[in-house]
Biopython code that builds the backbone (N, CA, C, O; Angstrom):
import numpy as np
from Bio.PDB.StructureBuilder import StructureBuilder

atoms = [
    (1, "MET", "N", (-1.414, -7.928, 7.083)),
    (1, "MET", "CA", (-2.619, -8.156, 6.328)),
    (1, "MET", "C", (-3.850, -7.887, 7.191)),
    (1, "MET", "O", (-4.822, -7.289, 6.730)),
    (2, "ASP", "N", (-3.800, -8.330, 8.434)),
    (2, "ASP", "CA", (-4.933, -8.108, 9.335)),
    (2, "ASP", "C", (-5.154, -6.616, 9.581)),
    (2, "ASP", "O", (-6.289, -6.139, 9.578)),
    (3, "TYR", "N", (-4.061, -5.888, 9.794)),
    (3, "TYR", "CA", (-4.188, -4.454, 10.045)),
    (3, "TYR", "C", (-4.900, -3.778, 8.877)),
    (3, "TYR", "O", (-5.825, -2.991, 9.079)),
    (4, "ILE", "N", (-4.476, -4.080, 7.683)),
    (4, "ILE", "CA", (-5.064, -3.445, 6.511)),
    (4, "ILE", "C", (-6.526, -3.838, 6.358)),
    (4, "ILE", "O", (-7.370, -2.973, 6.125)),
    (5, "SER", "N", (-6.843, -5.108, 6.483)),
    (5, "SER", "CA", (-8.244, -5.522, 6.324)),
    (5, "SER", "C", (-9.141, -4.948, 7.414)),
    (5, "SER", "O", (-10.324, -4.711, 7.171)),
    (6, "ASN", "N", (-8.601, -4.722, 8.609)),
    (6, "ASN", "CA", (-9.397, -4.168, 9.705)),
    (6, "ASN", "C", (-9.495, -2.650, 9.689)),
    (6, "ASN", "O", (-10.481, -2.090, 10.169)),
    (7, "ASN", "N", (-8.486, -1.976, 9.142)),
    (7, "ASN", "CA", (-8.429, -0.518, 9.220)),
    (7, "ASN", "C", (-8.595, 0.204, 7.886)),
    (7, "ASN", "O", (-8.999, 1.367, 7.861)),
    (8, "ILE", "N", (-8.293, -0.460, 6.794)),
    (8, "ILE", "CA", (-8.388, 0.149, 5.460)),
    (8, "ILE", "C", (-9.006, -0.896, 4.529)),
    (8, "ILE", "O", (-8.338, -1.349, 3.599)),
    (9, "PRO", "N", (-10.244, -1.284, 4.751)),
    (9, "PRO", "CA", (-10.825, -2.430, 4.041)),
    (9, "PRO", "C", (-10.944, -2.277, 2.527)),
    (9, "PRO", "O", (-11.108, -3.277, 1.827)),
    (10, "LYS", "N", (-10.866, -1.065, 2.009)),
    (10, "LYS", "CA", (-10.921, -0.899, 0.555)),
    (10, "LYS", "C", (-9.629, -1.351, -0.119)),
    (10, "LYS", "O", (-9.605, -1.579, -1.329)),
    (11, "ILE", "N", (-8.557, -1.482, 0.661)),
    (11, "ILE", "CA", (-7.290, -1.980, 0.120)),
    (11, "ILE", "C", (-7.279, -3.493, 0.282)),
    (11, "ILE", "O", (-7.487, -4.018, 1.376)),
    (12, "LYS", "N", (-7.037, -4.172, -0.810)),
    (12, "LYS", "CA", (-6.935, -5.630, -0.790)),
    (12, "LYS", "C", (-5.460, -6.003, -0.859)),
    (12, "LYS", "O", (-4.702, -5.428, -1.640)),
    (13, "VAL", "N", (-5.061, -6.964, -0.039)),
    (13, "VAL", "CA", (-3.669, -7.392, 0.012)),
    (13, "VAL", "C", (-3.543, -8.755, -0.649)),
    (13, "VAL", "O", (-4.271, -9.692, -0.320)),
    (14, "GLU", "N", (-2.603, -8.850, -1.591)),
    (14, "GLU", "CA", (-2.291, -10.140, -2.187)),
    (14, "GLU", "C", (-1.469, -10.917, -1.162)),
    (14, "GLU", "O", (-0.451, -10.417, -0.683)),
    (15, "LYS", "N", (-1.895, -12.126, -0.822)),
    (15, "LYS", "CA", (-1.186, -12.909, 0.189)),
    (15, "LYS", "C", (0.235, -13.207, -0.283)),
    (15, "LYS", "O", (0.429, -13.803, -1.343)),
    (16, "PRO", "N", (1.234, -12.790, 0.509)),
    (16, "PRO", "CA", (2.624, -13.017, 0.093)),
    (16, "PRO", "C", (3.003, -14.491, 0.188)),
    (16, "PRO", "O", (2.533, -15.219, 1.062)),
    (17, "GLU", "N", (3.861, -14.906, -0.728)),
    (17, "GLU", "CA", (4.359, -16.281, -0.709)),
    (17, "GLU", "C", (5.876, -16.245, -0.601)),
    (17, "GLU", "O", (6.567, -15.997, -1.589)),
    (18, "ALA", "N", (6.389, -16.489, 0.584)),
    (18, "ALA", "CA", (7.826, -16.545, 0.853)),
    (18, "ALA", "C", (8.550, -15.275, 0.410)),
    (18, "ALA", "O", (9.600, -15.340, -0.229)),
    (19, "THR", "N", (7.987, -14.137, 0.752)),
    (19, "THR", "CA", (8.614, -12.871, 0.386)),
    (19, "THR", "C", (8.349, -11.829, 1.458)),
    (19, "THR", "O", (7.496, -12.017, 2.325)),
    (20, "TYR", "N", (9.079, -10.744, 1.390)),
    (20, "TYR", "CA", (8.909, -9.625, 2.310)),
    (20, "TYR", "C", (8.247, -8.441, 1.613)),
    (20, "TYR", "O", (8.290, -7.315, 2.111)),
    (21, "LEU", "N", (7.633, -8.702, 0.455)),
    (21, "LEU", "CA", (6.945, -7.656, -0.292)),
    (21, "LEU", "C", (5.447, -7.892, -0.261)),
    (21, "LEU", "O", (4.974, -9.003, -0.499)),
    (22, "LEU", "N", (4.710, -6.839, 0.034)),
    (22, "LEU", "CA", (3.243, -6.915, -0.021)),
    (22, "LEU", "C", (2.773, -6.181, -1.263)),
    (22, "LEU", "O", (3.224, -5.072, -1.551)),
    (23, "TRP", "N", (1.871, -6.803, -1.991)),
    (23, "TRP", "CA", (1.222, -6.132, -3.116)),
    (23, "TRP", "C", (-0.132, -5.653, -2.641)),
    (23, "TRP", "O", (-0.966, -6.453, -2.215)),
    (24, "LEU", "N", (-0.353, -4.364, -2.711)),
    (24, "LEU", "CA", (-1.597, -3.750, -2.259)),
    (24, "LEU", "C", (-2.425, -3.358, -3.475)),
    (24, "LEU", "O", (-1.950, -2.648, -4.361)),
    (25, "ASN", "N", (-3.650, -3.822, -3.507)),
    (25, "ASN", "CA", (-4.567, -3.510, -4.599)),
    (25, "ASN", "C", (-5.417, -2.317, -4.175)),
    (25, "ASN", "O", (-6.241, -2.414, -3.265)),
    (26, "LEU", "N", (-5.199, -1.192, -4.850)),
    (26, "LEU", "CA", (-5.912, 0.046, -4.525)),
    (26, "LEU", "C", (-6.974, 0.386, -5.581)),
    (26, "LEU", "O", (-7.418, 1.531, -5.666)),
    (27, "ASN", "N", (-7.370, -0.583, -6.363)),
    (27, "ASN", "CA", (-8.305, -0.329, -7.463)),
    (27, "ASN", "C", (-9.667, 0.180, -7.019)),
    (27, "ASN", "O", (-10.350, 0.852, -7.792)),
    (28, "GLU", "N", (-10.080, -0.124, -5.792)),
    (28, "GLU", "CA", (-11.387, 0.354, -5.322)),
    (28, "GLU", "C", (-11.445, 1.879, -5.215)),
    (28, "GLU", "O", (-12.532, 2.453, -5.153)),
    (29, "TYR", "N", (-10.301, 2.527, -5.195)),
    (29, "TYR", "CA", (-10.279, 3.987, -5.107)),
    (29, "TYR", "C", (-10.487, 4.646, -6.463)),
    (29, "TYR", "O", (-10.726, 5.851, -6.544)),
    (30, "GLU", "N", (-10.395, 3.853, -7.529)),
    (30, "GLU", "CA", (-10.645, 4.334, -8.892)),
    (30, "GLU", "C", (-9.810, 5.566, -9.234)),
    (30, "GLU", "O", (-10.320, 6.543, -9.782)),
    (31, "LEU", "N", (-8.523, 5.505, -8.904)),
    (31, "LEU", "CA", (-7.574, 6.578, -9.209)),
    (31, "LEU", "C", (-6.519, 6.036, -10.161)),
    (31, "LEU", "O", (-6.130, 4.872, -10.065)),
    (32, "ASN", "N", (-6.055, 6.881, -11.083)),
    (32, "ASN", "CA", (-4.979, 6.432, -11.959)),
    (32, "ASN", "C", (-3.673, 6.394, -11.168)),
    (32, "ASN", "O", (-3.606, 6.861, -10.031)),
    (33, "GLU", "N", (-2.640, 5.830, -11.789)),
    (33, "GLU", "CA", (-1.378, 5.633, -11.084)),
    (33, "GLU", "C", (-0.776, 6.938, -10.577)),
    (33, "GLU", "O", (-0.226, 6.976, -9.477)),
    (34, "ASN", "N", (-0.872, 7.996, -11.355)),
    (34, "ASN", "CA", (-0.330, 9.291, -10.921)),
    (34, "ASN", "C", (-1.064, 9.826, -9.703)),
    (34, "ASN", "O", (-0.434, 10.353, -8.786)),
    (35, "LYS", "N", (-2.382, 9.700, -9.678)),
    (35, "LYS", "CA", (-3.166, 10.177, -8.528)),
    (35, "LYS", "C", (-2.891, 9.325, -7.293)),
    (35, "LYS", "O", (-2.825, 9.850, -6.182)),
    (36, "LEU", "N", (-2.730, 8.003, -7.481)),
    (36, "LEU", "CA", (-2.405, 7.143, -6.345)),
    (36, "LEU", "C", (-1.056, 7.540, -5.740)),
    (36, "LEU", "O", (-0.920, 7.656, -4.522)),
    (37, "LYS", "N", (-0.074, 7.744, -6.602)),
    (37, "LYS", "CA", (1.256, 8.128, -6.126)),
    (37, "LYS", "C", (1.204, 9.465, -5.400)),
    (37, "LYS", "O", (1.821, 9.638, -4.349)),
    (38, "GLU", "N", (0.467, 10.404, -5.969)),
    (38, "GLU", "CA", (0.317, 11.725, -5.350)),
    (38, "GLU", "C", (-0.298, 11.598, -3.962)),
    (38, "GLU", "O", (0.174, 12.229, -3.016)),
    (39, "LYS", "N", (-1.338, 10.795, -3.834)),
    (39, "LYS", "CA", (-2.019, 10.597, -2.555)),
    (39, "LYS", "C", (-1.081, 9.927, -1.540)),
    (39, "LYS", "O", (-1.033, 10.325, -0.376)),
    (40, "LEU", "N", (-0.341, 8.914, -1.987)),
    (40, "LEU", "CA", (0.604, 8.232, -1.102)),
    (40, "LEU", "C", (1.657, 9.202, -0.568)),
    (40, "LEU", "O", (1.944, 9.224, 0.629)),
    (41, "VAL", "N", (2.222, 9.994, -1.460)),
    (41, "VAL", "CA", (3.314, 10.894, -1.076)),
    (41, "VAL", "C", (2.806, 12.086, -0.283)),
    (41, "VAL", "O", (3.329, 12.386, 0.790)),
    (42, "GLU", "N", (1.795, 12.766, -0.798)),
    (42, "GLU", "CA", (1.348, 14.016, -0.177)),
    (42, "GLU", "C", (0.518, 13.810, 1.083)),
    (42, "GLU", "O", (0.651, 14.577, 2.037)),
    (43, "GLU", "N", (-0.327, 12.799, 1.106)),
    (43, "GLU", "CA", (-1.186, 12.590, 2.282)),
    (43, "GLU", "C", (-0.607, 11.596, 3.280)),
    (43, "GLU", "O", (-0.867, 11.694, 4.479)),
    (44, "GLY", "N", (0.180, 10.639, 2.788)),
    (44, "GLY", "CA", (0.718, 9.623, 3.684)),
    (44, "GLY", "C", (2.209, 9.736, 3.949)),
    (44, "GLY", "O", (2.723, 9.119, 4.881)),
    (45, "GLY", "N", (2.907, 10.523, 3.136)),
    (45, "GLY", "CA", (4.350, 10.606, 3.299)),
    (45, "GLY", "C", (5.038, 9.287, 2.995)),
    (45, "GLY", "O", (6.062, 8.958, 3.594)),
    (46, "LEU", "N", (4.468, 8.532, 2.056)),
    (46, "LEU", "CA", (5.006, 7.217, 1.702)),
    (46, "LEU", "C", (5.553, 7.219, 0.286)),
    (46, "LEU", "O", (4.984, 7.843, -0.609)),
    (47, "GLY", "N", (6.650, 6.523, 0.092)),
    (47, "GLY", "CA", (7.216, 6.337, -1.235)),
    (47, "GLY", "C", (7.198, 4.871, -1.588)),
    (47, "GLY", "O", (8.224, 4.196, -1.496)),
    (48, "LEU", "N", (6.046, 4.366, -1.992)),
    (48, "LEU", "CA", (5.927, 2.962, -2.363)),
    (48, "LEU", "C", (6.152, 2.799, -3.859)),
    (48, "LEU", "O", (5.992, 3.746, -4.629)),
    (49, "THR", "N", (6.519, 1.604, -4.257)),
    (49, "THR", "CA", (6.745, 1.306, -5.669)),
    (49, "THR", "C", (5.412, 1.074, -6.359)),
    (49, "THR", "O", (4.613, 0.240, -5.933)),
    (50, "MET", "N", (5.185, 1.820, -7.427)),
    (50, "MET", "CA", (3.962, 1.644, -8.185)),
    (50, "MET", "C", (4.051, 0.318, -8.936)),
    (50, "MET", "O", (5.111, -0.044, -9.446)),
    (51, "GLY", "N", (2.949, -0.393, -9.001)),
    (51, "GLY", "CA", (2.964, -1.750, -9.530)),
    (51, "GLY", "C", (2.557, -1.928, -10.962)),
    (51, "GLY", "O", (2.426, -3.062, -11.423)),
    (52, "GLY", "N", (2.350, -0.838, -11.694)),
    (52, "GLY", "CA", (1.887, -0.935, -13.067)),
    (52, "GLY", "C", (2.687, -1.895, -13.918)),
    (52, "GLY", "O", (2.105, -2.672, -14.674)),
    (53, "ALA", "N", (4.000, -1.863, -13.816)),
    (53, "ALA", "CA", (4.852, -2.728, -14.636)),
    (53, "ALA", "C", (4.852, -4.175, -14.156)),
    (53, "ALA", "O", (5.259, -5.071, -14.896)),
    (54, "PHE", "N", (4.404, -4.414, -12.933)),
    (54, "PHE", "CA", (4.457, -5.754, -12.365)),
    (54, "PHE", "C", (3.089, -6.410, -12.268)),
    (54, "PHE", "O", (2.876, -7.499, -12.800)),
    (55, "MET", "N", (2.167, -5.748, -11.591)),
    (55, "MET", "CA", (0.852, -6.321, -11.311)),
    (55, "MET", "C", (-0.269, -5.613, -12.066)),
    (55, "MET", "O", (-1.392, -6.113, -12.124)),
    (56, "GLY", "N", (0.025, -4.478, -12.629)),
    (56, "GLY", "CA", (-0.997, -3.709, -13.325)),
    (56, "GLY", "C", (-1.325, -2.433, -12.577)),
    (56, "GLY", "O", (-0.937, -2.255, -11.422)),
    (57, "ASP", "N", (-2.040, -1.555, -13.245)),
    (57, "ASP", "CA", (-2.437, -0.292, -12.628)),
    (57, "ASP", "C", (-3.267, -0.552, -11.381)),
    (57, "ASP", "O", (-4.013, -1.528, -11.310)),
    (58, "GLY", "N", (-3.131, 0.323, -10.407)),
    (58, "GLY", "CA", (-3.900, 0.216, -9.173)),
    (58, "GLY", "C", (-3.206, -0.577, -8.085)),
    (58, "GLY", "O", (-3.737, -0.708, -6.983)),
    (59, "PHE", "N", (-2.015, -1.115, -8.376)),
    (59, "PHE", "CA", (-1.266, -1.879, -7.382)),
    (59, "PHE", "C", (-0.032, -1.103, -6.949)),
    (59, "PHE", "O", (0.578, -0.390, -7.746)),
    (60, "VAL", "N", (0.331, -1.249, -5.674)),
    (60, "VAL", "CA", (1.592, -0.720, -5.166)),
    (60, "VAL", "C", (2.287, -1.817, -4.375)),
    (60, "VAL", "O", (1.651, -2.732, -3.851)),
    (61, "ARG", "N", (3.604, -1.702, -4.302)),
    (61, "ARG", "CA", (4.397, -2.694, -3.588)),
    (61, "ARG", "C", (4.941, -2.072, -2.318)),
    (61, "ARG", "O", (5.519, -0.985, -2.343)),
    (62, "MET", "N", (4.751, -2.769, -1.208)),
    (62, "MET", "CA", (5.230, -2.297, 0.093)),
    (62, "MET", "C", (6.244, -3.301, 0.641)),
    (62, "MET", "O", (5.938, -4.480, 0.819)),
    (63, "ASN", "N", (7.450, -2.814, 0.904)),
    (63, "ASN", "CA", (8.506, -3.645, 1.470)),
    (63, "ASN", "C", (8.308, -3.684, 2.981)),
    (63, "ASN", "O", (8.302, -2.641, 3.635)),
    (64, "ILE", "N", (8.147, -4.881, 3.536)),
    (64, "ILE", "CA", (7.914, -5.002, 4.975)),
    (64, "ILE", "C", (9.118, -5.598, 5.706)),
    (64, "ILE", "O", (9.000, -6.028, 6.854)),
    (65, "ALA", "N", (10.278, -5.622, 5.039)),
    (65, "ALA", "CA", (11.516, -6.108, 5.661)),
    (65, "ALA", "C", (12.162, -4.958, 6.424)),
    (65, "ALA", "O", (13.131, -4.352, 5.967)),
    (66, "CYS", "N", (11.608, -4.677, 7.586)),
    (66, "CYS", "CA", (12.074, -3.549, 8.390)),
    (66, "CYS", "C", (11.694, -3.809, 9.846)),
    (66, "CYS", "O", (10.915, -4.719, 10.128)),
    (67, "PRO", "N", (12.229, -3.027, 10.759)),
    (67, "PRO", "CA", (11.823, -3.177, 12.163)),
    (67, "PRO", "C", (10.316, -2.935, 12.321)),
    (67, "PRO", "O", (9.709, -2.182, 11.559)),
    (68, "ARG", "N", (9.746, -3.576, 13.304)),
    (68, "ARG", "CA", (8.297, -3.502, 13.525)),
    (68, "ARG", "C", (7.801, -2.061, 13.670)),
    (68, "ARG", "O", (6.747, -1.713, 13.136)),
    (69, "TYR", "N", (8.549, -1.225, 14.385)),
    (69, "TYR", "CA", (8.083, 0.147, 14.581)),
    (69, "TYR", "C", (7.979, 0.892, 13.250)),
    (69, "TYR", "O", (7.095, 1.731, 13.077)),
    (70, "MET", "N", (8.875, 0.591, 12.312)),
    (70, "MET", "CA", (8.808, 1.230, 11.002)),
    (70, "MET", "C", (7.604, 0.730, 10.208)),
    (70, "MET", "O", (6.937, 1.511, 9.530)),
    (71, "LEU", "N", (7.330, -0.560, 10.292)),
    (71, "LEU", "CA", (6.167, -1.125, 9.611)),
    (71, "LEU", "C", (4.881, -0.523, 10.177)),
    (71, "LEU", "O", (3.981, -0.150, 9.425)),
    (72, "GLU", "N", (4.801, -0.430, 11.495)),
    (72, "GLU", "CA", (3.613, 0.160, 12.119)),
    (72, "GLU", "C", (3.429, 1.609, 11.684)),
    (72, "GLU", "O", (2.309, 2.043, 11.415)),
    (73, "ASP", "N", (4.523, 2.350, 11.615)),
    (73, "ASP", "CA", (4.464, 3.734, 11.158)),
    (73, "ASP", "C", (3.986, 3.798, 9.704)),
    (73, "ASP", "O", (3.141, 4.625, 9.363)),
    (74, "GLY", "N", (4.521, 2.935, 8.861)),
    (74, "GLY", "CA", (4.115, 2.903, 7.463)),
    (74, "GLY", "C", (2.644, 2.561, 7.300)),
    (74, "GLY", "O", (1.961, 3.142, 6.457)),
    (75, "LEU", "N", (2.154, 1.627, 8.095)),
    (75, "LEU", "CA", (0.737, 1.263, 8.024)),
    (75, "LEU", "C", (-0.155, 2.406, 8.490)),
    (75, "LEU", "O", (-1.223, 2.635, 7.923)),
    (76, "GLU", "N", (0.278, 3.117, 9.512)),
    (76, "GLU", "CA", (-0.480, 4.287, 9.972)),
    (76, "GLU", "C", (-0.516, 5.375, 8.893)),
    (76, "GLU", "O", (-1.535, 6.038, 8.702)),
    (77, "ARG", "N", (0.590, 5.546, 8.205)),
    (77, "ARG", "CA", (0.639, 6.528, 7.121)),
    (77, "ARG", "C", (-0.280, 6.117, 5.972)),
    (77, "ARG", "O", (-0.950, 6.955, 5.368)),
    (78, "LEU", "N", (-0.301, 4.813, 5.680)),
    (78, "LEU", "CA", (-1.201, 4.297, 4.642)),
    (78, "LEU", "C", (-2.654, 4.556, 5.031)),
    (78, "LEU", "O", (-3.473, 4.936, 4.195)),
    (79, "LYS", "N", (-2.959, 4.346, 6.302)),
    (79, "LYS", "CA", (-4.307, 4.596, 6.820)),
    (79, "LYS", "C", (-4.648, 6.093, 6.726)),
    (79, "LYS", "O", (-5.773, 6.459, 6.387)),
    (80, "LYS", "N", (-3.675, 6.938, 7.026)),
    (80, "LYS", "CA", (-3.891, 8.386, 6.935)),
    (80, "LYS", "C", (-4.261, 8.784, 5.505)),
    (80, "LYS", "O", (-5.137, 9.624, 5.301)),
    (81, "ALA", "N", (-3.605, 8.191, 4.532)),
    (81, "ALA", "CA", (-3.848, 8.533, 3.135)),
    (81, "ALA", "C", (-5.128, 7.919, 2.584)),
    (81, "ALA", "O", (-5.806, 8.545, 1.768)),
    (82, "PHE", "N", (-5.475, 6.697, 3.016)),
    (82, "PHE", "CA", (-6.585, 5.982, 2.396)),
    (82, "PHE", "C", (-7.675, 5.531, 3.354)),
    (82, "PHE", "O", (-8.671, 4.949, 2.926)),
    (83, "GLY", "N", (-7.498, 5.792, 4.649)),
    (83, "GLY", "CA", (-8.471, 5.302, 5.626)),
    (83, "GLY", "C", (-9.704, 6.148, 5.744)),
    (83, "GLY", "O", (-10.594, 5.835, 6.534)),
]
sb = StructureBuilder()
sb.init_structure("model")
sb.init_model(0)
sb.init_chain("A")
sb.init_seg("    ")
for serial, (resi, resn, name, xyz) in enumerate(atoms, 1):
    if name == "N":
        sb.init_residue(resn, " ", resi, " ")
    sb.init_atom(name, np.array(xyz, "f"), 0.0, 1.0, " ", f" {name:<3s}", serial, name[0])
structure = sb.get_structure()
């Protein structure tokens, strides 16, 4: 959460409660779900779950149950796409 707020402040993170999933609010980018997915995949090389069915349009789900180096890589990719 700190990394995102310090490096990609337009992305808001829903504080997780006893889970390994982060919900990222990308609504400040004013992109529809297809454009968000395109940006994640093409610019960041990330395949995150789109949150439309769960949290609404503009949200994506990031699984952080992985080794630290993978999480750091994923956050850098997120920054590349949206930073």
